[in-house]
N, C-alpha and C positions, 0 to 999 in steps of 0.2 A: 232129512226126509223131505219128500216132493208130493205134489198133487197135481191131478190134471183136472181142468174145468172147463166150462163153457162160456165163452165171452157174451156177456150181455149188454155191456155199453162203456163207453170210454168218456171220461171228463178231461178234457184238454186244456190246460192253462199253460203252466210252465212246463209240465211233464205230462205224460200220459198215464192217468190213473185209470185203471180197469175195474168193473164190476164183475166178478167172475163166479159163476155157480158151481160149486165143488161136488155137492150133492143135492139132492132134491130139496128146493126151497131153501138152501143154505148158501147165502152170497159172502164173499169175501172180497175186500178191495186190495189192490197191489199196485204199486208203481211199475212200468214197463222198463226193462233193462234190455238194450240191444247194443249191437256195435256201434262204435262211435260214427256219428253222422248219418244214422239210419232212423229215419222219421217215418213211421210205416204203422199207424193204428190198426189194430185187428178190425174185422168186421163182426157183426152178429153171428153168433154160434160157432167161431172158430175155436178150436181147441187149444187151450193155454196151458202150459206147465209153470207151476209155481214151486219155488224152493223156499225152504224156511230160513228166516235170517236169525241166525245165533240163539235158537230156542226160545226167542222173545215171544212168540206167538204171531209176529209178523211174517209175511211172505212177499217175494217179489217176483213178477212174472218176467220169465227169461226166455220163453219160445212159443212158437205157434206152431201146430202141426200143418206142414205146408205140402199141398198137393204138387207132384213133380210137373214141370212143364217140359221136361226132356232133356234136362242137363245131363252131359256126359262127365266122367272124370276130369278135372281140371277146368270145367265151365262155370260160369255164373250167368243165372238167368234172373232178372228182376221183372216183376209184372205188377199191374195194377188191376183191382177189381171194383167194381161197382157195388152197392149195397147188397144186389142178390148173388154176390160172389162170382159173377161172370167176368172172365179175363178181359180186360179193355186195352191195355198196351203191354208189348213184350220188348224187353231190352236184353239181347242174347249176346254175352262176350264168350266166344267160341274158342276152343282149344286149338283151332287151326288158325287162330289171330284175326278172324272175322269178327265184327261187330254187325249186329242185324236189329232193326228196330221193325216192329211189326205192330199194326192196329188197324182194326176194322174200320175206323172212320178217320177225321183228319188228324194229320200229325201236325203239331206246332212245337217249333224250336224257338223259345223266347229267351232272349239276353239283353240285359241292360248295358253291358259293355261289349267289346267286339267278340265274335263267335269265329273260331277258326277252326278248320279241319283239315288235317294233312295226311298224306299217304305216299309212300314211296313207290306205290305200284298203281294200276289203273283204277279209277274210280267209276262205278256204274250205278246210275239211278234208272229204276225200272217203274212205271207206273201203268195201270191199265187205262187211265183216263187222262185228262188234260194237266200239264204241269205249268204253274205259274211262277215266275221270277219277278219279285217286286223290290225296287230298289231305287234310291235317289239318284244314283248313278251306278252303272255296272261297267267294269273293266275286265276284259278278257287279255290276259298277257301270256308271253312265254310259248307261243306255238302257232297252231294254224287251226283256223276255225273251217271245219268241213261241214257243209249241209248238202246232203242228197236231196234230189228233187229238182223243181222249177220255181224260179221266182216269178210271180206275176207282177209285170211292170205297173206301177202306181205313182213314179215320180219321187219315192221316199225310199229310204232303207239303204243297206251298204252292199246290195248284191250286184252292184256294178259301178265303175268307175266314173261314168258320165251319166248323170240322172236323165238328161234329155239329149237325143241325138241332135246334133248340130246341122246335119244335112235335112232330115226328114221331120224333127220335131218330136218323133215319138219318144215315149217314156222308155228309159233303158233300165232303171233300176227299181227293185221292189222291196217291200219290208216283210212279206210273208212268203214262205216257202211251203209247197205243198208236195205230195208224192214221196216223201222221204222213206 
């Protein structure tokens, strides 16, 4: 036998224990069971399905009624929400082999160890604003670096083999390219 209830709150210690209202003013507690590796406590007012455990009067929370984010057959979409239920970040594993990360705000990929992304095809990063790469050292290998536009000479940077013209003394290289 199962029940559906409204998530009221979660207490999180070693496990996610939910307080769920299954009928008016009747609250039940249940531990959350989810796929291995899934740590995703529900938010207030989510609809939870409870199943009875061996007729002993205890229940387990085994699922949340989930609003579709547009996944097609064979796809998996993971998303996070704020306390108001608004989607904040979406990671889509699409059935054509693409992986898409979307967020209305800043995206941060944090890693304590090496982070590696591999592709056997082209990689494209598109941003509507500025893109900044910060590293202690950056190394580009295995090909040609092409920059469209014009480098403004300032005596620094890689965009000429001779920093200063030996004849005129004019600056020859630049560290900033514009008009790309």
